[in-house]
N, C-alpha and C positions, 0 to 999 in steps of 0.2 A: 500137432496136439498142443504143443507149448503155448502157441499164439491163440488158439481157440481157448484154452484154460484161462489164459490172461485176460481175455476179453470178458468171458464168463465172469470172473473175478471183479472186474471193474464194473460190470453191469450190477452186480450184488451189492458192491459198496456203493454205488450211487443210489441204489434202492434204500439201503440203509440210512445214508447220508440225508435224502429225502424225507424218510420217516422220521429221523431225529429231528429235523427242521421242523417239520408239521407238528411233532410233539412240542417242540420249543416254542412255536407260535401259539400253541394252545395253552400253554401253561402261562404264557405271558399275557394272555386275556383273562385267565382263571384267577378269581379270588376266593379263597377259602375261608369262611368264618366257622369257629367253633362254638356252639352255644353249651355253656356250662352252669351249674346250679343244682342246688339240692332239690329234692322231690317236693312238687307242689309250688315251685317258685314261680312257672308260668312260661317255661321256655317253650313248650310245644304250642302254647297259645300264640307266641310269636311266629313259629314256623306257619301256623295255619294264617296268620296275618299276612305272611309273605305270599302265600297262595292266592289269597285274596287281592293283594294290591299288584303282583307280578305275573301270577299265572292264569288271570282270568278267572279266579274262584275255583270252586269244587266241581269235580265232574257228577255227572247224574248219579252214577253207580255210588260214588263216594257220599254223596247226600243221602242216599238210599240207606246206606250202611249206618249212618247214625241214627236213623229212626227207631230201631229196637233199643239201641243202646241209650239215647235219651229216656225213652219211657221206661227203661230200667231204672236210670237215674232217680226218676221221680218216685218210683215204689220204694226204692232202696233208701232214699234221704228219709222218708216218711218213717221207714222202719227204725232207722238209727234215733230219730227224734223220739219215738215211742220208748226206745229201749232206754235212751238216756233220762226220760221221763221218770221212768220206773227207779233208776238210780237216786234220783232227786227225791224218790217218794212222794211226789205231788201228786193229787188227785185230779184227774179229768172231770169234765162235766158228767154227771151220772149217766146220762143218755151216751156217753161216748166211750164209757170204761170198758162195756162188754164189746162195743165195735171194734175198739183199739187191740184187745186181747185176741180177737179173732182174726184181726188183721195180721198179727204175729204168727197165728197158728197155721194159717193158710197162706202165708207169704209164698209166692212163686215168682221170683223175679223175671223168668225167662217167659211166663205167660203175657206176651206183647200186647194184647189187647185186651180191653176190659169192657165190663158192661156198664150202662149209666148208673146203675146201682152201684157198683164199685167205685165209679169216679164220685159219685157223691159222698162216699165213705172217706175217700181221700182229702177232700176239699173240706169236710166236716170236721175231721180229726185235725186238720192243718190249721183250721181257724179256732180251734179250743184255746182258751187262755193258757192253760198248762203247756201246752206244746209251743205257744208263743213265748212263754216264759223259756222254755229249754233253749229255743233259737237265740233269744238274748244272752243266754250264756254258754254259747256254742263254742267260745275259745276253751272251754274245759272239755270238750268232748272231741272226737274225730269225726265231725260233722262237715261236710264239703261247704265251702263258702258260698258257693252258688246254689245251695238247696231252695232258697227261698224263691230264685227267679223261676226255677223249675216247677215248684209246687203252686206258685202263682199263675202259671200257665198250663197247669195241667188240663183244662178244659179244651185248650187248643191243641195240646200235644196227643192227646188220646181221641181226638175227633178223626173219622174214617179218611178224611181228605189230608190229614196232616202230611207236610213235607217239611224238614228241617231248615230254617233260614240261617244265615250267616252268623247271626247273635246267638242262635240255640247252638251251634257247632262252636262258637269260640267260648261259650261257657261251659261246654261238655269237656271234663277232663277225663281223659283215659292215660294212664301212666305210661310212659315211654319205656319199654324194654327194648334191649338191643340199640342199633343206630338207625336213625331216620335221616335221610341225605334229599334235599330239595335242589333243584337247579333253575335259575331263572337269568334273564339277560336284562341289564341296565346300560343303555349307552353301547359302547363297544366292549364291554366286559360280561364274562359269564361268572355269576356269583353262585356259589356252591356254600349251603348253610349245612352244618352238620349237627344233629341234636342227638344227645346221648342221654339215656336213663339217669336221674338224679337220685334214686333210691339209694341206701347204702350198698347192696347188693349188686349195682350195676356199675358202680364206680371204679371197680377194678379193671373195666374194659376203657376206662378214658384214656390210659396212655398211650394204646394203639393208635389215638387219631391226634397226637399232640403236634406230631412232626409234619412241617409243610404248612402250616396255619399262618395265615396273613394277619388275622386279627382275631382277637379272644373277645366274646360277649358273655359276660358272667351276670347271671339273673338273680336277684333277691326279691323274694316276697317281704315286701317290707312290713307288712302286717304279721309277720312271723312272730315278732317280739312276744305276742300274747298266747303262742301256741307251742304245744309240745310234739315231737316226731311221732310219727307213724310206728316207726320200728322200735322206739324205747320212750315210753310215756314218761320219763323222768328227764329227759333232756328238751331243753328250749331249743326251738327250730332255729332262731337267730344266733344262739351259741355255736350251733352245728354248722352254720352257712359262714360265719367267722373263720371258724377252724379250716372248713373247705376251702373258702378264699384265701386264708394264709397259706395252706400247703400248695394250692394252685400257683401262687406268684412265686413260691420258692423253688418251683420247678424249673429246671435248666432250660427247657424248650421255650419259655416264655420271658426269658431275660430282657429281650428287646422287641418282644410282640405288642403291637399296638392293643390296649385293653379298653374296653368300653364296660363300664358297670351299670347295670339296669335296676333301678329301685323300683321295682314292679308293685302293682296292686295297690297304688295311692288312694283310690277311692275306698277299699276295705281299711287301709291303714288308718284313715280318718275317723272311720265307723269304730275302729278297735280302740282309738285314743279316749272314745267316748266310755267305753266299757271297762277299759283296763289301764293302768298306770305303766308308762314306760321305766319309770324306776323299779318295777318289780322284776323286770328283766336286768336292768343297768342299775345297781344302787347308787353308782356315782352320778347319776343323772339327776340335777336339781333344778333343771329349768321347769317353765310352764308346760303343762301336758297338753299342748296343742301341736298342730301340723308343722309349723314354722320350727318352734324350738327342737321338737323332738326328732324331724326329719333330719335337721342341721347336725345334731347330736350322733346320729346313726351314720351319717355320712363320714364323720370324722372317725367313728370306729373302724369303718373300712378303708378310708382314704388316710394313711398315716404317712409321716415324712418318710419313714425308711422305705415304704413301697415305691417311693417316688425317684428312688436313687438311680435306677437304670432304665425306667420308662415313663411316660405320661399315661395318666389314667385319667379318662373321660367319663363323665357320669350323667345319667338322665333319670328323672322322676318320671315314671309313666304308668299307665294302666292298660294292660296287655290287650283287653277286650274293646278298647276304643281304636277303631280302623284309623280314623284320620289321624289322632295322636300318634300313633305307631308310625304312620306315613312319614309324617312330618319329622320325627324322631329319628327315623332309618334314612331318610334323606341326609340329615345332618351327619349321621354315622357314616355312610358311603363317601361323604364329602372330606370328612375327616380323616377316613383311611388312605384314600387317594391322593390327597393334597398334603396332608402332614406326615404320612409315614410310609407311603409305598413308592415313592419317586424313585428309588434305586432299583425297584422291582421292575417297574414298566418304564420303559425308555422310548 
């Protein structure tokens, strides 16, 4: 009995050792990236880009699921513009006033198919000079940045044969709640990207995903300097990003973690600089209100000498909806992580 029990125990131990070895080998090949940033910074757009670049794009079911969401975005964007116009108390063209009022009264976002007449209404109100004026003043309201893209494409989006393309999906923002994780292989490594919600009520969940992260990608919507928070209309979004960034770097888990800072939405940033002055957000900014000087100033606000004490911080200026740009940047990011930071992890 003793000999038999001993053999059984040895067999069990060998099984455990084999399992541990397999786990070790798997972990040696796995790189976990954590995406952090405040709400609407563009984190989830990067996740979509990774799916396009490294997972052969979106499944048919996924594409189909975006169809009603995008149609809802078109209708809801126009509703927000009409409501903002009412606050400004500017008049639409006489023929559009009743049409706009009726649009608000009969608004039904879940009515995903619309008649030709209803489509004409959307296009007619969107082309009204008063609504275009609201769009120019959009930084003063909680109007999504990509509303013009969807309203300009309303005819195609409400066509019976419509199927969302990659650009439609990249422009469609759905606030992340909970945790989203995607896996893809590049070379011999399995990359795991973890995206967590950026809204205030989601951030308390972040701490559960800090341990075991090989690199942190922190995303900032650089056009945030002209906007207020969804959760608190008295707080500037860029100030909120700085506060979250500062507290993230102070976290003990990230003392030696490679960090890549993504200054996202450079295309919208350039547009915002035409409408707004960076000095309204940062009174200590006294440079020219152009991309070169404004972006340099913001970069210095985020990358301070005190932050570089324990780690290197790499940065990129990017446009999350530009697949080619994101692909090139992420190739650099992967090379940075593997060549400069993770040699001790992967032997």
